[in-house]
N, C-alpha and C positions, 0 to 999 in steps of 0.2 A: 612575578608579583609587581604590581604597580604600587609605589610607596609615596605617600604625601605626609610630610611632617610640617605642622603649623605651630609656630612659637614666636612671640614678639622678639625675643632675644636671639639674634642671629648665631651667636656662639653656641647657645644651648640647642638651637635647631640643628646645627651641624653635628654636634655631639650626639643628639638623639638619633639622627639619621644613621650615623656610623654604628652606634650600639645596636640599633634595630636591625641593620643589615647583618651584623655578626650574630646576634641572638637568633634571628630567624634561620640563619644558616645552620647553627648548632642544633636547633629544634627540628630541622628538616622541613620547614614550611616556607623557605625562601622562593620556592617555585609554585606556591599555591595560585590557583586561578583567580581568586578574588583579590580586590585591592585592599590595601591596608592604610588607614588614615590614623596617624598619631597626632594628637592635639593637646597642647598645654593650655589649660583654661582655668578660670576661677571656678571653684565649687564650694559650697558651704555644707556639704553633707558629711564632712569629717574624713572622707577617704582620700588616700593618696592617688588612687587611680581606679579606672573601671574599663571593662571590655564589653562591647556591645556587638552582637552579631546582627548585622544589617543585610546579610547576603540575600534574604528573600525579597528585599526592597530594592537594594542598589548594588548587590554583589560586592559589598564592602564590609570589612571588619574595622571597627572603630575602637581605638584605645585613647582614653582621655587621662591626662595626668594633671594634678593640681599645681597651679602656679605657687611660687614661693618656696618650693622644696629646694634643698641644696642639690648641687649637681649629682652627688653620690646618691642621695635619696631618690632623685629623679630617675637615675639609671637603674636602681634596684626595683623601683615601682614599675618601670617599663619592662624589665625582665619578667617580673611577676605577671603582668598583664599579658605579655606575649606567650607565657605558658597557657593562659586561658584561651588565647587565639588558637593555639595548637589543639587544645582540648575540643574546641568548637569545630575546627576544620576537620579533624580526624573523626568527629562524631562521638567522642567520649562524653561530651557534655552538650546538653541542649536545654533550652528554656521550655518549661512546662506551663501549665495553666495556673492562674491565680498565684503567681510568685514562686511557684515550685520550680525545681530543676530536675533533670534526669541525668544521672551519672552512670555510665556503663549499664544502661537499661533499668536502673533502680531509681524510683522517684523519691526525692527529698522535698519535704514541705518547707515553707518559709520559716517554720518554727525551729528548724535544725540550726543550732548555734553556729555562728560564722566559723569558728576555729575547729568545728567538727565536720564541716562540709569537705568531703574528700577531694574535690577539685581545688579547694583552698589549701588543704594540707599539702597537696602535690606542688602547688605554685610556691608556697612558702619554703618547701624543701629545696626547690631548684633555683629560686630567685638570686640568691647571693653568689653562688658558684657561676651561674650563667653570666651575671653582670661582671664579675671579676675576670672571667676568661675573655669575655667580649672586650673589656677595657684593655686587657693585656694585648690582645690581637690588634686592636686599634692603635695602641701606642707603638707596637712593633712596626706596623705599616708606616707610621709617621717618621721612623728613623731612616 
């Protein structure tokens, strides 16, 4: 996996790269054939992050994280979005037509409430533990 992390703050960039490497390893996607671009940028849509499957265009998975998040929130949001990367890469989740998504072969319309979307439920279930374990591993490596 080719990894690119863009963030103006060099400390956060280094942190995000380390956490990304650990979480992708835990999720079993560290050897995926597509590139992964993690970008911290301003957004005004109210979300902490997003995952965009660009593999059909550039063989890249893109994770964006909102600027201004604390380091902890940044790490948790990153872990959440990396669960979505795995969902796309493994084929569990794919984008459908007109804002719909297909999860495990079942179509969900854009009307499905966010917290009832099964791919979001899974990401929320895993985000905290993935982040905490990744952080623990990173801190152990620094000793």
